N, C-alpha and C positions, 0 to 999 in steps of 0.2 A: 616788360612789367609782368609780374607773376599774378596768377589768379588768386582771388580771395579764398581762404579756407572754407570748407563746407560748413553750413550752419550746424550748431551743436545744441544740445538740450538747454532750455532756459534756466536750469538750475546751476549752470556753470558759474564759476567765480572768475572775475577779471581784475586786472590792475590797470591803473592809469599810468601811462608812460609819456615821456617828453623827449624831444630830440634837441640837438644843438641850436636849432632855429626857434626853440621854444614853441613848437607845434605839439599838440597833445593828441593822444589816441588811446584806445583800449586794447588790451592784450590778454590772452588767456593766462590765468594765474598759474596753471600747471605746465606751462611751456617756457623754455628759455627765451629771454628777451632777444629781439633781433638786434643786429649790430647797429650802433648809433642811437639806441633808445635807452632811457634810464627810468626806472620805476620812481614814481613820486611819493609813494607811500599810501596813496588812496587805493582802496579796493572794495569790491562788492559785486553785486549783480551788474550785468551790462548796463542796465538803465541807471543804476546808482552811479556808476562810473561816468556815464554820459551827462548826468545831472551835475556831477562835480566839475567836469570839464566846462560845462556851460557857465558855471559860477566863476571859475578861475581864468579861463581863456577869453578875456574880454577884448583883446586886440589881435585879430587873426593875421596881422601883418608879420611876416617872418622877421626874426631878430636882426638879421643882416640888413634888411631894408629899413627897419626902424633906426638902426645905428647910423645909416648914411643920410638921414634926413637933416 
């Protein structure tokens, strides 16, 4: 597992990303997306992105587990 990037200034812009398991995260808007993640279109400050994720990610169960129920 790799280390988290160093904290950056609070004025940075972020995007909300989602993976194939429908798990959400935030990513720096000025960086290429990591493999396996897709931008959702939501962007803003880190807190705005986290607020958006809280609204849309209501079931934290990975997609593959939900599908097997």
